[in-house]
C-alpha positions, 0 to 999 in steps of 0.5 A: 278083226272085222268082216273079212268078206268085205276087205280088199285083197290088199287089206286081207294080205296085210291082216295075215297074222304070219306076214304081220309077225314078219313085218311084211308090208304090201306096197302094190297089188294089181292083176298078176302083180304084187310088190311087198317089203320086209325088214330084216330083223335080228330075230330072223338071223340063223346060227350062222349070223345071216338071215334065215332062208325061211324068212326070205322064202316067206316074203316070196311066198306072200308075194306069190299069194298076192299076185296069184289071188289078184284076179278074184279067183282063189289060187293055192300054191302047187309048187314054189322053188327058190334060188338064193344069190346073196345074203343081206345083212340084219337091219336091211329091207327086202322087196319082193316083186311077183310077176305073172308069166302065164295064166290059164283057166286052172293054173298060173305061173309066177316069177318072184324076185327078191332084192335088197335095199341097194337093188342087189339080187337076193333070191329068185323064185318061180311058183305055180298056182292052182286056180279054183273055180270059185270066184272071190269077188262078189257082185259089189266088187268086194274081195271075199273068202272062197 
């Protein structure tokens, strides 16, 4: 896979094996913000013929990880909850946007909205991250493991 230490956050997010398996693409990532996209594929459909909630949750979780790690400090999830509003059909494209709503030295809180291709609200999440004290960015500005 190459030298992970020298990859940007966006590159590391796009190399994540589970996100790649789900087809998640990072559209934008900045301090306290992330926008990702995922196609709803047939293998994501549950026994009821609708997208599995775990697939939607995984998209939200990856957006949360992107936004919470965007400051260069390692952040890990303490809590993430989700509320589902609508069921997107197979073949549609979902977009997740994570926005930071609070940032402190040790914790950060994010709101994640999942929308369908037509802009309809699919789900909403709120996540709390624990911010470790070790920075991920080296003196050259490279994003690395902490």
